[in-house]
C-alpha positions in Angstrom: -6.4 18.0 9.7 -8.1 15.4 7.4 -8.3 11.8 8.7 -7.5 8.7 6.8 -8.3 5.1 7.8 -6.2 2.2 6.4 -8.1 -1.1 7.1 -6.2 -4.4 6.7 -6.2 -7.7 8.6 -2.5 -7.3 9.6 0.7 -5.7 8.4 2.5 -8.9 7.7 5.8 -8.5 5.9 6.7 -9.0 3.1 3.2 -9.2 1.6 2.6 -7.1 -1.5 -0.8 -5.6 -0.5 0.6 -5.0 3.0 3.5 -3.1 1.6 1.2 -0.9 -0.5 -0.8 -0.1 2.6 2.3 0.8 4.5 3.8 3.0 1.7 0.5 4.9 1.3 0.1 5.4 5.0 3.6 6.8 5.2 3.0 9.1 2.2 -0.3 10.4 3.7 1.4 10.9 7.0 4.1 13.0 5.4 1.4 15.1 3.8 0.1 15.9 7.3 -3.0 13.7 7.2 -4.0 12.0 10.5 -3.5 8.4 9.6 -5.0 5.5 11.5 -4.3 1.8 10.6 -7.2 -0.4 11.7 -6.2 -4.1 12.1 -8.3 -7.1 13.3 -6.2 -10.2 13.0 -3.3 -11.9 15.0 0.0 -12.8 13.4 2.1 -15.7 14.7 5.1 -14.5 16.6 7.5 -15.7 13.9 6.0 -13.5 11.2 7.6 -10.1 10.8 5.3 -7.0 11.0 5.7 -3.7 9.3 6.1 -0.9 11.8 4.6 2.5 11.1 4.8 5.8 13.1 1.0 6.2 13.0 -1.9 5.5 15.2 -2.8 1.8 15.3 -6.1 0.3 16.4 -6.4 -3.5 16.7 -10.0 -4.7 17.0 -8.7 -8.2 17.7 -11.3 -10.2 15.7 -9.1 -12.9 14.2 -10.2 -15.9 12.1 -12.1 -18.7 13.8 -12.5 -22.3 12.8 -16.0 -23.3 12.0 -18.7 -23.7 9.4 -20.9 -21.2 7.5 -22.7 -19.9 10.6 -19.4 -19.2 12.3 -18.0 -17.4 9.3 -21.1 -15.3 8.9 -21.1 -14.4 12.6 -17.4 -13.4 12.3 -18.1 -11.2 9.3 -21.0 -9.5 11.0 -19.0 -8.9 14.1 -16.2 -7.2 12.1 -18.7 -5.2 10.1 -20.4 -4.0 13.3 -17.1 -3.0 15.0 -16.0 -1.2 11.8 -19.3 0.7 11.6 -19.1 1.8 15.2 -15.5 3.0 14.8 -16.2 4.8 11.5 -19.1 6.6 12.9 -17.2 7.6 16.0 -14.0 8.7 14.2 -15.6 10.4 11.1 -12.8 9.6 8.7 -12.5 11.6 5.6 -11.2 8.6 3.6 -11.5 4.9 4.3 -9.2 2.7 2.3 -9.5 -1.1 2.6 -6.9 -3.8 1.6 -7.6 -7.4 0.7 -10.9 -9.4 0.9 -10.8 -10.1 4.6 -11.2 -6.3 5.2 -13.1 -5.4 2.0 -16.3 -7.4 2.7 -16.9 -6.1 6.3 -15.9 -2.6 5.2 -18.5 -2.7 2.4 -21.1 -3.8 4.9 -20.1 -1.1 7.4 -19.8 2.0 5.2 -20.8 3.0 1.7 -17.9 5.6 1.7 -15.2 2.9 1.9 -12.8 2.5 -1.0 -11.9 -1.2 -1.4 -8.8 -2.5 -3.1 -8.3 -5.9 -4.8 -4.8 -7.3 -5.1 -5.5 -10.9 -6.2 -6.0 -12.5 -9.6 -9.8 -12.7 -10.0 -9.3 -15.9 -11.9 -8.3 -17.7 -8.7 -11.3 -16.6 -6.6 -14.0 -18.9 -5.4 -17.7 -18.8 -6.2 -18.5 -17.3 -2.8 -15.9 -14.6 -3.4 -17.5 -13.8 -6.7 -20.9 -13.6 -5.0 -19.5 -11.1 -2.6 -18.2 -9.0 -5.5 -21.7 -9.0 -7.1 -23.7 -8.3 -3.9 -21.5 -6.2 -1.7 -18.8 -4.5 -3.7 -21.4 -2.3 -5.5 -22.1 -0.7 -2.1 -18.6 0.8 -1.9 -17.8 4.3 -3.0 -15.0 2.8 -5.2 -13.3 -0.5 -6.0 -9.6 -0.2 -6.8 -8.2 -2.8 -9.2 -4.4 -2.9 -9.4 -4.3 -3.8 -13.1 -6.3 -3.0 -16.2 -6.9 -6.7 -16.9 -8.2 -7.1 -13.4 -10.5 -4.1 -13.8 -11.9 -5.6 -17.1 -12.6 -8.9 -15.4 -14.4 -7.3 -12.5 -16.5 -5.2 -14.9 -17.4 -8.1 -17.1 -17.8 -11.0 -14.7 -19.0 -9.2 -11.5 -20.8 -6.4 -13.4 -19.2 -3.8 -11.2 -19.6 -0.2 -12.3 -17.5 1.5 -9.6 -14.1 0.1 -10.5 -11.0 2.2 -11.1 -7.5 1.0 -11.9 -4.7 2.4 -9.7 -1.3 0.7 -10.1 0.7 -0.3 -7.1 3.1 2.4 -5.8 6.8 2.5 -5.3 8.6 4.9 -3.0 11.4 5.5 -5.5 13.4 7.8 -3.3 13.4 5.4 -0.3 14.2 2.3 -2.4 17.1 4.0 -4.0 18.5 5.0 -0.6 18.2 1.4 0.7 19.7 -0.1 -2.5 23.0 1.5 -1.5 23.5 -0.9 1.4 26.5 -3.1 1.1 25.7 -6.6 -0.1 27.5 -9.5 1.6 27.9 -11.4 -1.7 30.4 -11.1 -4.5 30.2 -12.4 -8.0 27.5 -12.3 -10.7 24.0 -13.4 -9.9 20.5 -13.4 -11.1 17.7 -12.8 -8.6 14.3 -14.2 -7.5 12.3 -12.4 -4.9 9.0 -13.4 -3.2 7.2 -15.6 -0.8 8.3 -19.3 -1.1 4.7 -20.4 -1.9 3.4 -22.7 -4.7 2.0 -20.0 -6.9 5.4 -18.3 -7.2 6.8 -21.5 -8.8 10.4 -21.1 -7.5 10.7 -24.8 -8.3 10.2 -23.9 -12.0 12.8 -21.2 -11.7 15.4 -23.5 -10.0 14.9 -26.1 -12.7 15.1 -23.5 -15.5 18.3 -22.1 -14.0 19.8 -25.6 -13.7 19.0 -26.2 -17.4 20.5 -22.8 -18.5 24.0 -22.2 -19.7 24.0 -19.1 -17.5 24.4 -21.3 -14.4 28.0 -22.0 -15.4 28.8 -18.3 -15.1 26.6 -17.0 -12.3 24.5 -18.0 -9.3 20.8 -17.7 -8.5 19.9 -15.9 -5.3 16.3 -16.3 -4.0 15.2 -13.8 -1.4 12.1 -14.8 0.6 10.7 -17.4 3.0 7.6 -19.5 3.0 6.0 -22.9 3.3 7.8 -24.4 0.2 11.3 -23.9 1.6 12.0 -27.5 2.5 10.7 -28.7 -0.9 12.9 -26.2 -2.7 15.9 -27.3 -0.7 15.2 -30.9 -1.7 14.9 -29.8 -5.4 18.2 -27.9 -5.3 19.9 -31.0 -3.8 18.3 -33.3 -6.3 19.6 -31.2 -9.2 23.0 -31.0 -7.7 22.8 -27.2 -7.5 23.8 -26.6 -3.9 26.7 -24.4 -4.9 24.8 -22.5 -7.6 21.4 -21.7 -6.0 21.3 -19.8 -2.7 18.1 -19.5 -0.6 18.9 -16.2 1.1 15.8 -16.2 3.4 13.8 -13.1 4.3 15.6 -9.8 4.0 13.7 -6.5 4.8 15.9 -4.8 2.2 15.7 -6.8 -1.1 16.7 -3.6 -3.0 20.4 -4.0 -2.4 20.1 -7.3 -4.3 18.0 -5.8 -7.1 20.5 -3.0 -7.7 23.4 -5.4 -8.2 21.7 -8.3 -9.9 22.2 -9.0 -13.6 18.4 -9.2 -13.8 15.5 -10.5 -11.9 13.3 -13.5 -12.7 9.6 -14.0 -11.9 8.3 -17.5 -12.5 4.7 -17.3 -11.0 1.6 -19.1 -12.3 -0.5 -16.0 -11.4 -0.2 -12.6 -9.8 -2.2 -9.5 -9.1 0.0 -6.6 -9.9 3.5 -7.7 -8.7 5.1 -4.9 -6.8 8.4 -6.7 -6.8 8.7 -6.1 -10.6 8.0 -2.4 -10.2 10.6 -2.1 -7.4 13.3 -3.9 -9.5 12.6 -1.8 -12.6 12.8 1.4 -10.6 16.4 0.4 -9.7 17.2 -0.3 -13.3 17.0 -4.0 -12.9 15.6 -5.8 -16.1 13.1 -8.6 -15.8 12.5 -12.1 -17.2 8.9 -13.0 -16.3 6.3 -15.6 -17.0 3.4 -14.1 -19.0 0.9 -15.0 -16.2 -2.3 -13.3 -15.3 -2.9 -10.6 -14.4 0.0 -8.1 -13.9 3.3 -8.8 -15.6 2.0 -8.0 -19.2 1.0 -4.5 -17.9 4.5 -4.0 -16.4 6.9 -5.7 -18.7 7.1 -4.4 -22.3 8.8 -7.3 -24.1 12.1 -6.3 -25.4 12.0 -2.8 -23.8 12.4 -3.3 -20.1 12.3 -7.1 -19.9 11.3 -10.4 -21.5 8.0 -12.3 -21.2 8.0 -16.1 -21.5 5.3 -18.7 -21.6 3.9 -19.5 -18.1 4.9 -22.9 -16.7 7.4 -23.6 -19.5 10.7 -24.6 -18.1 12.5 -24.6 -21.4 11.1 -21.1 -22.3 12.2 -19.7 -19.0 15.7 -21.2 -19.3 16.0 -19.7 -22.8 14.9 -16.3 -21.5 17.5 -16.5 -18.8 20.2 -17.3 -21.3 19.1 -14.7 -23.8 19.3 -11.9 -21.3 22.4 -13.1 -19.6 24.6 -13.6 -22.7 23.4 -10.6 -24.7 25.2 -7.7 -22.9 23.9 -5.1 -25.3 20.3 -6.1 -24.8 20.6 -6.3 -21.1 22.2 -2.9 -20.9 19.5 -1.4 -23.2 16.7 -2.9 -21.0 18.5 -1.6 -17.9 18.6 2.0 -19.3 14.9 1.9 -20.2 13.7 0.3 -16.9 13.4 3.3 -14.7 11.4 5.4 -17.1 9.0 2.5 -17.7 7.6 2.7 -14.2 7.7 6.4 -13.5 3.9 6.5 -13.2 4.1 4.1 -10.3 5.9 6.7 -8.1 4.3 7.0 -4.7 3.4 10.6 -5.1 1.3 10.1 -8.3 -0.4 6.9 -6.9 -1.3 8.6 -3.6 -2.9 11.5 -5.5 -5.0 8.9 -7.4 -6.2 7.2 -4.2 -7.2 10.5 -2.6 -9.2 11.3 -5.8 -10.9 7.9 -5.9 
């Protein structure tokens, strides 16, 4: 039986890269690979973890406060522990997720496959130096969008980059989407962590300006550090009866399946899995045209609408356009599932194994 290692800091839910790691691990397990998830961080008790029926190893080397010497010491400790574990276990495949795991994996083993899920445009100078010095050591670097791949090839001069889009377990998502929703009436949907980059403040303001808010509600599924600020904004706009912060729900698919459409208002993304999941359920999208993923997912006028990033008026207009044009919304709904067929977990897992 072949052995696969999935290396990631922790399996915090509902993170996008963490979800990709979980889905791939489960797909490999079902193919009778021996899957081991290697973790090294500690999550606060209030953060939900993904659970997997596979072997888990926690090296317990969490982040530490301190200067450059402390961070280099931490990096070397992780790399040393990884190297010892890899040599002992003799994995056939080593797949790493996110930069906290990628850098020590690159130091520990030249057979590691590293994956990047962040917009390279948001990375620091030290992160770019790591790309140039360490990532060429890896067997392969996986970018989750073509635009990201191009940036890494041009700016970091990497020659070992492949693009593999994020996967969706279509069968499982469709099963979960059948769950009863404790909400009646028409609504549009926002899904994601309540963090600054997601710009839910922009979405709430755009919804308040739209004509659609007179005929439906806005449901936002997720939690994060911006919740109190968003609650204040909702109150300031007098939208308490129209905008509902649902909180975290492990099954956002029941909302996607019943929403009029889903809205993404982010300033930047990697390759947003939440768009793929919605489209796989026939849920059209209105999204800001932000770097680096939405343009590779949303084909304007075919499965959704793209609007200018950071533009409240444009987002409000997009919401109204799709809400009040029943024929367009239904046409986009019909074309949504076919547009993300290549993201099905089976095809994506095959690509990872071939990397």
